[in-house]
Backbone as JSON, one array per atom type, in Angstrom:
{
  "sequence": "MLSSITYRPVVKSEQSKAIELWQTVFEPKEDGYFERYFLSTASPSYQ",
  "N": [[0.77, -1.21, 0.01], [0.53, 2.2, -1.07], [0.91, 5.43, 0.6], [0.5, 8.7, 0.56], [1.49, 12.18, 1.49], [0.74, 15.32, 2.12], [2.0, 18.43, 2.36], [1.55, 21.55, 3.93], [1.39, 25.04, 4.65], [0.62, 26.22, 8.03], [-2.35, 27.76, 8.68], [-3.75, 30.74, 9.92], [-6.45, 30.1, 11.28], [-5.98, 27.6, 12.08], [-3.92, 27.46, 14.06], [-3.96, 27.21, 17.05], [-5.22, 24.61, 17.11], [-2.99, 23.29, 15.99], [-0.79, 23.68, 17.8], [-1.88, 22.3, 19.99], [-1.92, 19.76, 18.97], [0.95, 19.25, 18.62], [1.62, 19.6, 21.32], [0.26, 17.21, 22.3], [1.59, 15.14, 20.75], [4.65, 15.41, 21.11], [4.88, 16.27, 23.83], [6.03, 18.83, 24.8], [8.28, 20.57, 26.8], [7.69, 23.21, 29.31], [8.41, 25.81, 28.02], [7.55, 27.23, 26.05], [8.46, 26.89, 23.49], [7.05, 25.72, 21.04], [5.0, 27.57, 21.08], [6.08, 29.96, 20.28], [6.78, 29.8, 17.47], [4.25, 29.45, 16.29], [2.04, 31.01, 17.25], [0.26, 34.03, 16.74], [1.13, 36.18, 18.18], [3.94, 35.67, 18.3], [7.31, 36.6, 17.81], [8.37, 38.52, 15.04], [10.86, 37.53, 14.37], [10.57, 34.76, 14.41], [8.57, 33.85, 13.06]],
  "CA": [[-0.05, 0.06, -0.04], [1.6, 3.31, -0.95], [0.16, 6.4, 0.93], [1.17, 10.18, 0.21], [1.53, 13.01, 2.42], [0.58, 16.54, 1.58], [2.67, 19.46, 3.15], [1.14, 23.06, 3.49], [1.47, 25.95, 5.9], [-0.67, 26.31, 8.88], [-3.28, 29.0, 8.39], [-4.07, 31.38, 11.29], [-7.42, 29.75, 12.01], [-5.66, 26.34, 12.56], [-2.88, 27.77, 14.9], [-4.36, 26.64, 18.2], [-5.25, 23.15, 16.96], [-1.57, 22.79, 15.45], [-0.07, 23.81, 18.95], [-2.64, 21.31, 20.83], [-1.57, 18.53, 18.29], [2.4, 19.16, 18.84], [1.75, 19.29, 22.52], [-0.06, 15.81, 22.38], [2.37, 14.22, 20.21], [5.81, 15.63, 21.67], [4.88, 16.47, 25.13], [7.1, 19.51, 25.1], [8.37, 21.43, 28.0], [6.73, 24.44, 29.37], [9.31, 26.7, 27.74], [7.04, 28.22, 24.84], [9.14, 26.75, 22.17], [6.15, 25.52, 19.98], [4.11, 28.67, 20.83], [6.93, 30.96, 19.47], [6.6, 29.5, 16.15], [3.11, 29.25, 15.7], [1.06, 32.01, 17.53], [0.34, 35.3, 16.03], [1.87, 36.98, 18.98], [5.21, 35.29, 18.2], [8.05, 37.73, 17.41], [8.59, 38.37, 13.45], [11.93, 36.55, 13.86], [10.29, 33.2, 14.47], [7.37, 33.64, 12.01]],
  "C": [[0.84, 1.3, 0.1], [0.58, 4.63, -0.52], [1.15, 7.74, 0.5], [0.91, 11.12, 1.39], [1.65, 14.4, 1.79], [1.0, 17.64, 2.63], [1.94, 20.72, 2.9], [1.38, 23.83, 4.56], [0.46, 25.84, 6.71], [-1.21, 27.63, 8.91], [-3.54, 29.53, 10.01], [-5.06, 30.7, 12.0], [-7.05, 28.25, 12.63], [-4.49, 26.4, 13.59], [-2.94, 27.02, 16.41], [-4.33, 25.13, 18.14], [-3.83, 22.58, 16.86], [-0.77, 22.64, 16.91], [-0.59, 22.49, 19.98], [-1.86, 19.7, 20.28], [0.15, 18.14, 18.77], [2.52, 18.84, 20.28], [1.46, 17.73, 23.02], [1.05, 14.83, 21.85], [3.99, 14.25, 20.85], [5.99, 15.86, 22.97], [6.01, 17.54, 25.33], [7.07, 20.15, 26.47], [7.67, 22.82, 28.11], [7.52, 25.67, 29.09], [8.69, 27.69, 26.59], [7.68, 27.9, 23.51], [8.35, 26.67, 20.9], [5.3, 26.83, 19.87], [4.95, 29.83, 20.07], [7.07, 30.86, 18.1], [5.27, 29.76, 15.57], [1.91, 30.52, 16.15], [1.28, 33.26, 16.66], [0.98, 36.28, 16.95], [3.4, 36.82, 19.03], [6.04, 36.61, 17.37], [8.32, 37.41, 15.7], [9.86, 37.52, 13.36], [11.68, 35.22, 13.91], [9.34, 32.95, 13.76], [7.71, 33.3, 10.72]]
}
């Protein structure tokens, strides 16, 4: 069986769900690592 993956950017309306998914899968520390890259309040250096 051959499967395919489609990669695309996360849109603003999906940001909170993306963070929830990352936290569920990777159990990150409370250092804000994932939030820095996905939240609209992130520094422009990270977006």
